N, C-alpha and C positions, 0 to 999 in steps of 0.2 A: 264425296268419295275418290279418291285416286285410284284409278286401277290400271295396271300393266297393258303395256303397249303389245300387239300382238306378238311381235319380233320377241319381246320379253317371256311372254308366255311358253312361246316355242322353246327359248333356251332352258326355262325352268322345267319343263316337261322332258325334255333331252337328259338334263343333269339328274333328275329324279329317276329315269328309268336308267341311268349309267350305274349310277349308286344302288340303288336297288338291286339290279342284276348283279353287281358287285359282291352284295353283302348276301344274296342269295347263294352265290357261287362259292363265297367262302364257308356259309355253313354247311352247304354240300361236301366242300373241300374237308372239313373238320371232321363231318360224320363219317366221310369216306377212311380217314384216317383212324379213328378210333373203331371203325368195322375192322379195319386192315391189322390193326394191333390186338383184335379181341383173343386171337391165337395164345398171343404169347402173356396177356393178362390172366387167362385161365390155366395157364401152364402150372404156377405153382400149386392152385386149388386141385388141380389132378395129380399133381404129385403127390399131394398130402392124403390122398385117399388110397393109394397104391399100398395094400397091408401086405402083398407078399415081400415088400422090404424088409417087414419088422425082423425076420431070423436074420438075415445079414447084418442089418443095423445094430441088434442087440450083440452079437457076437464080436463086431468092430468095436461097439462102445466099452464092453470086458476088456478088450485087449488095450485100447487107450487108458482106462482105468487102471490097469496093471501096470502099464509103462508109466504113469504119471498119477498117482493115488493122489485122491483130496488129502489137502494138507503138508504134500512134500514140497519140496525147494523146487522139483520141475514143475508140478503144477503151479505154484505160485509164479514162477516165470512165464510160462505160457499165459497165463491168466491177465499177465498185469497188474498183479496186485499191490506193488510197489509203484507202479506208475499213478495207481488209481483211477486207470482207464483201460480197457480191455487192449490186448496186444495185437489182436487179429486184425482190426478194421485199418490203422495205420499202417501195417504191413502190405495189406491190399493195395494201397496206393503207389508204394515201391514197385511192384510188380506191373500192375497197369501203367503206370507213369513211363516203364521202360518199355515196356511193349508198344504203348501208343508213340513215343519218341521214335522208337525204330520202324514203325511203320510209316511215320511222315517222313522220315530220312530215305527209307525203301523208294518210296513213290514221288518225291517232291526234292529229294535234296542232291542228286546228280551221282556221278561216279565218285567224287570226291569225298562223301558222306558213307559211302560202303563201309569202310572199316568201323565207322561209328555205330552204323545199324546193327552189324553184326554183334558188337560188344554189349549193345542195348539188349539184344535179344538173348543173350548168354545171360546177363545179369538179373533179368526177368525170371529166366528159369532156376537159375541159383535162387533168386530170394522168393521164389514159391516154395522153396523146402520147409524154412522156418514159419511161412504164412501158413501151409497147410498144417502144421505140427500145432500152432496156436489155434487154429479151426478146428481141428479136430478134438481139440483139449476142450474148447468151449461146447462142442456137439455134443461130445459125450454124455453132458448132463440133461442134456433134451430127451425128451419122450414123446411119443406118440405121432400124429401129423407133424408137428415139428422136427421131429427127429428122421421121419421119412424125408421130408423136404430137405433137409440139411444134408443127407446122404446124396439127393440128387444134386443137389448145388457143389457139392465135393467131387462127384463123379465127374461134372461136367468142367470143373475146374483142373482136374486131373488130366482130362482129354486135352484141354487147350495147352495145358504145360507140356503133354507129348509132343502135340503139333509144333510148337515154337522149338522144343528140342531137336525135333526132326527137321525143323526149317533150319537150325544151324549147321547141323551135319551136312546138308545140302548145300549151304553155302562154302562149309570148308571143302566139298569136295567140287566145288567151282560151278554148281548148279543153281545160279543165283535166281532164275527166273522161278523154279520150283521153290526154291526157298521162299521168295517174296512171297509166292503164293498159299504157301504152307502156313507163313505168319500171319495172312489176310485170313485164312481158314481160322487158325487159330485165336485171332482178336474176336471173329465172330462169336466164336464160342465160350470165351471168357466173358464177353459182353452179357450173353444169356445167363451164365455164373453168376455175374455181378448183379444181375436182375432178380435172380432167386434169393440170391445174400441180402437185397433191398428189403425184398418181401419179409425174410426171414428176421429182419431188425425191426423194420418199420408197421409191418403187419402183425407179426406173432412176437415182438417184444424181447428175441433172444440177443441177450448180451447188454440189455438196457438196465439202468438203475430201477427197480420196481419201487423205490420209495419216492420217486420225482416228483409225483404230485400228491404227496402226503406232508401234511405240516401239522405239528401239534397248535394249539391255541394260544393265540400272542398274548392272553391275559392268564394269571394265576389260575387253576381250575382244580378243584379237588376230585379225586378220583378213587381214593380209597382211605377206610381206616388206617393206620399206621401198625396195628395190632396185626393187621390180617396179612402184611409182606414177613414172610418168616425168612431167616437166613439160608440161602442158596437154593432157595425154591420162588425161581420167576413166577411173576403174576401178571396175567393179563388184564387190564383194564381198558376204558374207553375214554378218552377227552374230546368232547365237539365231534364225534363220529370218527374220530382216528384212533384205533388202537395202538397201545401203547405196552410195554412190558416193564415191570418195575422188578428190581433186582436187590437184595440186602445182600451186602457180602463185608465182612470183618466189621460190622457194625455201621457201614456206609451204605447209602441209597443210591440206587442208579436208576435211569429211566432212558428206554431206546425206544423209537419207532419199532413196532411189533414185527411187520413184515420183512424177511430179510431182504436187502438190496440186491442177492443175487437172482433168485429166482422165486423169492416171495414166500420160502418158509416160515413156519410159525415157531418165532425164536422161543415164547414162553416153553415150548417144548422141548427147548434146547438144555444142553448141560452148562453148569457155570464150572470154569478151571482158570485157577491162576488169573483172577482179574479178568475174564473174557466169558462172553457165552459163545457158544459154538451151535451152529444152526443143525439142527438134526436131518435135514436135507441133502446137503453136499459137505458139510464138516467146515464151512466157511467161520472164521474166527475173529469177532469182533472185541475190542477193547470196551470194557463197560464206561470206563470215565469219560471219553471220547468220541466212542464209535468206529475207532480207526481199524482197518481192516489190516489184521496181522497175519493170514494166511488164506489160500484160494479154496475153492476155487473165485471166490468174489473178486471183482476188480474196483468194486466201489465201497468207500464208507457206508458203516450205518448211521443215520442221523441221531444225534444224542440230543434228549430233552432235559431242561433244567427242572429240578426236583427240589421238593422241600417240605418240612413237616410244619404244620401249623394246626394248632388246637387238636391236636391228636389227629389231623387228617394230611393226609399225603396229596399234596398240589403240585402240579407241572405246569409247564407254559415252554412256549419256543425259545431256543437259546437265542441270546440279542446278535449273535453273530449272524446268524441265520434270517435275522428281521431285515 
């Protein structure tokens, strides 16, 4: 059996020590980063527990609801109903994109980039206004810990916008270094706000489609006797573990997923009006024939389900376009 020469053994030992040390150092560095970010990770959870925010949040939510009541054209526009996608997230890209570009030009662009940097700061501030309006409109339908966190998220972004606005004023007054420093502080603040917004969406489900992971069965499945589906009386049924609401209107039979795409409200408790079902929680209105959202605050369509009657049994299955 061939054995490595002493020199080869020495080289192998040195390499093992080097890579082993690098691996250990890498593990320590990753752990240090995780430990350092722990206060940021815990910030959303701590904000959700500040029940003293409830009174302020409740008053502000009522004011927003008066300004943009459910079902109004203002509410529909701010919700992004016609887009089929919430309006607030893409608007935040404009704001943060403008401010990110401004900071890059501030510190890397040189003197020739100063006018562009100043205008980008202003663009971000102006864009923050419709972004905040859309965000407030979405936030007003939240409650409990999620509403509290949303209020902290909004407040953080208001502070960031104020810092950038003050930065623009300082630039106009010829105090460029002060303006750049204020913009830097504003960017750090809006980054925290963006982190809180991410927690709202990805951990709390604010603004997401609440039917995203629900699907009717692929094959025709009997769910009810035809006689049990009364005119204009939504009926809750279940197919393969998925809740579905059946509606008979004008002699025609319709089926939609039961949980409202907006925030999971029970559509079988809603009312039927002019070929639509209206969610009992926030009055989102969906067309029975195809689930199209006709008025907000929802920004998502409601998945429709194929329905038929066979041997006096109502059967449902997933629409072919959804397969």
